[in-house]
C-alpha positions as CSV (number, residue, x, y, z in Angstrom):
1,X,67.9,158.2,160.0
2,X,69.5,154.8,159.0
3,X,70.4,152.3,161.7
4,X,74.0,151.4,162.1
5,X,75.9,148.7,163.8
6,X,78.7,151.1,164.5
7,X,78.5,154.8,165.6
8,X,76.9,157.6,163.7
9,X,78.6,159.0,160.7
10,X,77.6,161.6,158.2
11,X,78.1,162.1,154.4
12,X,77.4,165.1,152.3
13,X,75.0,164.7,149.5
14,X,71.5,166.2,149.0
15,X,68.7,165.8,146.5
16,X,65.2,164.5,146.1
17,X,64.4,160.9,146.6
18,X,65.1,158.4,143.8
19,X,63.9,155.0,145.0
20,X,65.7,152.0,143.6
21,X,62.8,149.8,144.7
22,X,59.6,148.2,143.6
23,X,56.2,148.6,145.0
24,X,54.6,145.4,146.4
25,X,51.1,146.2,147.7
26,X,51.9,148.8,150.3
27,X,55.4,147.7,151.0
28,X,58.4,149.2,149.2
29,X,61.2,146.7,148.7
30,X,64.7,148.3,148.6
31,X,67.3,146.8,146.4
32,X,71.0,147.8,145.9
33,X,74.1,146.6,144.2
34,X,77.8,147.2,144.9
35,X,78.7,150.6,143.6
36,X,75.3,152.2,144.2
37,X,75.0,155.0,146.7
38,X,72.9,155.0,149.9
39,X,71.6,158.5,150.7
40,X,69.9,159.0,154.0
41,X,67.8,162.2,154.5
42,X,69.7,165.1,153.2
43,X,72.8,164.8,155.3
44,X,74.4,161.4,154.7
45,X,75.7,159.6,151.7
46,X,77.8,156.5,151.3
47,X,79.0,154.1,148.7
48,X,77.5,150.6,148.9
49,X,80.6,148.3,149.1
50,X,78.8,145.1,150.1
51,X,75.4,143.5,149.7
52,X,75.3,140.3,151.8
53,X,71.8,139.3,150.6
54,X,71.7,137.7,147.2
55,X,68.5,139.6,146.2
56,X,70.0,143.0,147.0
57,X,67.9,143.6,150.1
58,X,69.2,145.4,153.2
59,X,71.3,145.5,155.3
60,X,74.2,147.0,153.2
61,X,77.9,147.5,153.9
62,X,78.4,151.2,153.3
63,X,81.5,153.4,153.2
64,X,80.4,156.9,154.2
65,X,81.7,159.5,151.8
66,X,82.4,162.2,154.4
67,X,84.9,160.3,156.5
68,X,85.5,156.9,155.0
69,X,83.9,155.1,158.0
70,X,82.6,151.6,157.0
71,X,79.4,150.3,158.7
72,X,76.6,147.8,158.1
73,X,73.5,149.8,157.6
74,X,69.8,148.9,157.9
75,X,68.1,151.8,155.9
76,X,65.0,153.4,157.2
77,X,62.1,155.2,155.5
78,X,64.2,158.3,154.9
79,X,66.9,156.4,152.9
80,X,67.1,155.9,149.1
81,X,69.4,154.1,146.8
82,X,70.9,156.0,143.9
83,X,72.1,153.6,141.1
84,X,75.8,153.7,140.2
85,X,76.5,156.3,137.5
86,X,73.3,158.3,138.3
87,X,73.7,161.8,139.8
88,X,72.5,162.0,143.4
89,X,70.4,165.1,142.8
90,X,68.4,163.6,139.8
91,X,64.7,163.6,140.5
92,X,61.9,161.8,138.6
93,X,59.1,163.9,137.2
94,X,55.6,163.1,138.4
95,X,54.4,159.9,136.6
96,X,58.0,159.1,135.3
97,X,59.1,155.5,136.0
98,X,62.2,154.5,137.9
99,X,65.4,153.7,136.0
100,X,66.0,150.0,135.9
101,X,69.1,148.1,135.2
102,X,69.2,145.6,132.3
103,X,67.5,142.4,133.4
104,X,65.8,144.0,136.4
105,X,62.1,143.5,136.6
106,X,59.4,145.6,138.2
């Protein structure tokens, strides 16, 4: 599960993984923007309300949807970013490429 600087809170969204990341060798680099959603496992979902790093990398400031708690989160391997406006439960088909924002590069 994600690592928090404050307590353990839960959200309520489920769905298959939709990585908002790029593959660099064997390392996946996660990127987020304010308004995206962070989904951890199948039990927690939160709204990204802050991205301190200019390149969109973690940690993120997240408001958990279930109870409104705000925490700084360092996502782990079970986390995924769902771009703003995209349904949480949308999955890519095998071989389908990730959705990219205008101006974003692979």
